[in-house]
C-alpha positions in Angstrom: 11.3 -11.6 10.2 10.4 -7.7 10.2 9.0 -6.8 6.7 6.5 -4.7 4.8 4.4 -6.3 1.9 2.6 -4.3 -0.7 -0.2 -5.7 -2.8 -2.9 -4.4 -5.1 -1.0 -3.3 -8.1 -1.8 -4.0 -11.5 -2.9 -2.7 -15.0 -5.7 -0.2 -15.2 -7.2 2.1 -17.8 -7.1 5.7 -17.5 -9.9 7.1 -15.2 -9.9 3.7 -13.3 -9.2 2.8 -9.8 -6.9 0.5 -7.6 -6.5 0.2 -4.0 -2.9 -0.8 -2.7 -2.4 -2.4 0.8 0.8 -2.2 2.9 0.9 -5.1 5.3 3.3 -5.5 8.2 5.0 -8.8 9.4 6.9 -9.2 12.6 5.9 -5.8 14.1 2.8 -3.5 14.5 1.9 -0.6 12.3 1.0 1.5 15.5 3.3 4.4 16.5 4.6 4.7 12.8 4.1 7.1 10.0 3.2 5.1 7.1 3.8 6.5 3.8 3.3 5.5 0.1 6.1 6.5 -2.5 6.4 5.8 -6.0 9.3 5.7 -8.6 8.6 5.9 -12.2 11.2 4.7 -14.9 14.2 7.4 -15.0 12.9 9.3 -12.2 13.7 9.8 -8.6 11.3 8.1 -5.7 8.6 10.7 -4.6 6.2 10.8 -1.8 2.7 10.3 -2.6 0.8 10.3 0.7 1.6 9.2 4.3 -0.6 8.7 7.7 0.4 9.0 11.3 -1.0 5.9 13.1 -1.0 8.0 16.4 -3.4 10.6 15.3 -4.5 9.6 11.8 -3.1 13.0 10.3 -2.6 12.5 6.7 -0.5 14.2 3.9 -0.9 14.2 0.2 1.2 15.2 -2.8 -0.3 17.9 -4.7 -0.2 15.7 -7.9 -2.6 13.2 -6.1 -4.8 15.3 -4.0 -8.6 14.7 -4.5 -7.8 11.3 -6.2 -6.0 9.2 -3.8 -7.0 8.5 0.0 -4.9 6.9 2.5 -6.6 4.9 5.3 -5.9 2.3 8.1 -7.9 -1.0 7.5 -7.9 -2.3 11.2 -9.9 -5.3 10.1 -6.9 -6.4 7.9 -4.2 -4.6 9.9 -3.1 -2.8 6.8 -2.5 1.0 5.5 -4.3 1.2 2.3 -4.1 3.6 -0.5 -7.4 4.1 -2.5 -6.5 5.5 -6.2 -9.3 7.0 -8.1 -9.3 8.9 -11.4 -5.8 7.3 -12.3 -3.9 8.9 -15.2 -0.8 7.5 -17.1 1.6 9.8 -15.1 0.6 7.5 -12.1 2.3 4.7 -13.6 5.2 3.8 -11.3 6.3 1.2 -8.8 4.6 2.0 -5.4 6.5 1.6 -2.2 5.2 1.3 1.4 7.2 2.8 4.2 6.9 2.4 8.0 8.9 5.0 10.0 9.5 6.2 13.5 12.6 7.2 15.8 13.6 3.5 16.0 12.5 2.0 12.7 12.5 2.5 9.1 11.2 -0.3 7.1 10.5 -0.5 3.1 8.5 -3.0 1.1 9.8 -4.5 -2.2 7.3 -2.5 -4.1 4.0 -3.0 -6.5 3.8 -2.0 -10.0 0.9 0.2 -11.1 0.4 0.8 -14.7 -2.3 3.1 -16.3 -2.6 2.5 -19.8 -5.3 2.2 -22.4 
């Protein structure tokens, strides 16, 4: 079965950190653009960050630049999102997406809640 699975969400205080992981089952993350998106209650899904596994080029939304880092963990075969200096407005369900000209896979999402 071809699927993406996110992990690492949870409850964290403002200023804290979380690391999300996106793992592929049934296919390789090679030759895909892997993106992290998020959707807060009552809001549209928005792009947070992405990485091309072909050349490791990256993109960050302005709202997370300098706080979030996307990278491949080759040992675990995942694409991770390290989130530092978290703010309450980062609260959302975070989704992983793997895309290329032939594929477009989405995970089920993982909840991130930033609250004191």
